[in-house]
C-alpha positions in Angstrom: -23.2 22.1 -24.9 -21.2 21.5 -27.6 -19.0 25.1 -28.2 -15.6 25.1 -29.6 -13.2 27.5 -27.8 -11.9 30.7 -29.1 -9.7 29.8 -32.1 -6.5 30.8 -29.6 -6.6 28.2 -27.3 -6.8 25.6 -29.8 -4.4 27.6 -31.3 -2.5 27.3 -28.1 -2.4 22.9 -27.0 -2.0 22.6 -30.4 1.3 23.8 -30.9 1.6 21.7 -27.1 0.6 18.5 -28.6 -2.3 18.3 -26.8 -6.7 19.5 -28.0 -8.1 22.4 -25.7 -10.2 20.1 -23.8 -7.1 18.2 -22.4 -5.8 21.6 -21.9 -8.2 23.9 -20.0 -9.0 21.0 -17.6 -4.8 21.1 -16.8 -5.3 24.8 -16.3 -8.6 24.2 -14.3 -6.3 22.1 -11.7 -4.0 24.7 -11.3 -6.1 28.2 -11.4 -8.6 27.0 -9.9 -6.5 26.9 -6.4 -6.1 28.7 -3.8 -3.9 30.8 -3.5 -2.6 30.8 -0.1 0.1 32.7 1.2 0.8 34.1 -2.2 0.2 37.8 -0.5 -0.7 37.4 3.9 2.5 38.0 5.2 4.2 34.9 6.0 6.9 34.2 8.5 8.1 37.7 10.4 11.8 38.4 10.6 13.2 38.6 13.7 13.6 43.0 12.9 10.0 42.2 13.0 9.7 42.8 9.7 6.5 41.1 7.7 7.8 38.5 5.4 5.6 37.2 2.0 5.6 35.4 -1.1 5.9 38.5 -3.5 9.0 40.1 -1.3 10.5 36.9 -0.8 11.0 36.1 -4.1 12.1 39.7 -4.4 14.8 39.4 -2.7 16.1 35.5 -4.1 15.8 36.3 -7.8 18.5 39.6 -7.1 20.3 36.9 -5.9 19.6 34.8 -9.0 19.7 36.7 -11.7 18.7 40.5 -11.2 15.6 39.6 -13.4 16.9 38.5 -16.3 14.2 36.3 -16.4 15.4 35.3 -20.1 19.8 34.3 -18.6 21.3 30.5 -18.8 24.1 29.9 -16.7 27.5 29.0 -18.9 27.8 26.9 -15.6 25.9 25.3 -14.6 22.3 25.3 -17.9 19.6 27.1 -14.1 16.9 28.8 -16.0 15.3 32.0 -16.4 14.7 34.6 -13.6 15.1 31.8 -10.5 17.5 30.6 -11.8 15.8 27.1 -11.9 17.8 23.8 -12.6 17.5 22.2 -16.1 17.1 18.7 -14.3 14.4 19.9 -12.0 12.4 22.3 -15.0 10.3 18.8 -16.1 8.7 17.6 -12.6 8.5 21.4 -11.3 7.1 22.4 -14.6 4.1 19.6 -14.0 3.7 20.4 -10.9 3.7 24.4 -11.0 1.4 24.3 -14.1 0.1 21.0 -14.7 2.7 19.7 -17.9 5.9 19.4 -18.4 7.3 22.7 -20.1 10.7 22.6 -22.5 13.6 25.1 -21.6 13.0 27.2 -24.4 9.4 27.7 -23.4 10.4 28.6 -19.8 12.5 31.0 -21.1 10.2 32.4 -22.8 7.8 32.5 -20.6 7.3 34.7 -17.4 4.5 33.9 -16.2 5.2 30.4 -16.7 8.4 31.1 -14.4 6.3 32.7 -11.2 4.4 30.0 -11.5 6.8 27.5 -11.1 9.6 29.4 -9.1 6.5 30.7 -5.9 5.1 27.5 -5.8 8.5 25.5 -5.3 8.9 28.6 -2.8 5.5 27.8 -0.7 7.0 23.8 -1.0 9.6 24.8 0.7 8.5 27.2 3.4 5.3 24.8 4.3 7.7 22.3 4.8 10.1 24.3 6.7 7.1 25.6 8.5 6.2 22.1 9.2 9.1 22.2 11.0 8.3 24.1 13.5 11.2 27.2 11.5 9.5 30.7 11.6 11.4 33.0 10.6 15.3 34.6 9.8 15.5 31.0 10.3 13.0 29.8 8.3 14.6 32.3 5.3 17.9 30.8 5.4 16.3 27.5 5.6 14.4 27.7 3.3 17.2 30.1 0.7 19.8 26.5 1.7 16.8 24.7 0.2 16.4 27.0 -3.3 20.8 27.7 -3.2 21.8 23.8 -2.2 18.4 21.1 -2.2 19.5 21.1 1.4 18.0 23.5 4.9 20.6 22.0 6.7 23.6 23.1 4.9 22.4 26.9 5.6 25.6 27.1 7.9 28.3 25.8 5.4 30.5 28.3 4.9 32.6 26.0 2.2 32.7 27.4 -1.3 31.1 26.3 -3.7 32.2 24.9 -6.5 30.5 24.1 -10.2 32.6 23.4 -12.8 35.7 25.2 -12.5 34.4 28.1 -10.7 34.0 29.5 -7.0 30.0 30.6 -6.0 30.0 31.3 -1.8 29.1 29.6 0.6 25.2 27.9 0.6 26.0 30.3 4.1 26.8 33.6 2.7 24.5 33.3 0.4 22.0 32.6 2.9 22.8 35.5 4.9 22.4 37.6 1.6 19.1 36.3 0.6 18.2 37.5 4.5 19.5 40.9 4.7 18.0 41.3 0.6 14.0 40.3 2.6 15.1 42.5 5.7 15.3 45.2 3.2 12.8 44.5 1.0 
């Protein structure tokens, strides 16, 4: 059948420079993926506490933006709720939502931010689990990936700098993240 979509769909497609068929196909590819490891625990801490993705994300966000979807780091330009680095946004959003989004769109869309954050946290979790990490080590390794890009730096105690501003060491960041997960 040759039916037209609702006007809201065609308007959204026009706003991003697409057509409604392509937009619908891209969204279907994203939304029809199985939602594994989202609500179910993906690991258990040494304390015996199971950890799910929403709990982990909440702890991470408490470290990164204090729940502010519009925050932009004045030193690095890191964006939004999860403080995604601007250089990562095009490829990360394309992988997570099927298209590269602009900084402006990203900062205006909590839904896109959650999808991008969850997609890349799950990717890091799966990668570290495939290397045999679980529990506290898994949480710290994924936290190290988020903070530094490298899971093997989780015990690095060297202070971090961006511009002239001092930031916590990767060790301090990941230990604080683990403490936040424990108390979530």
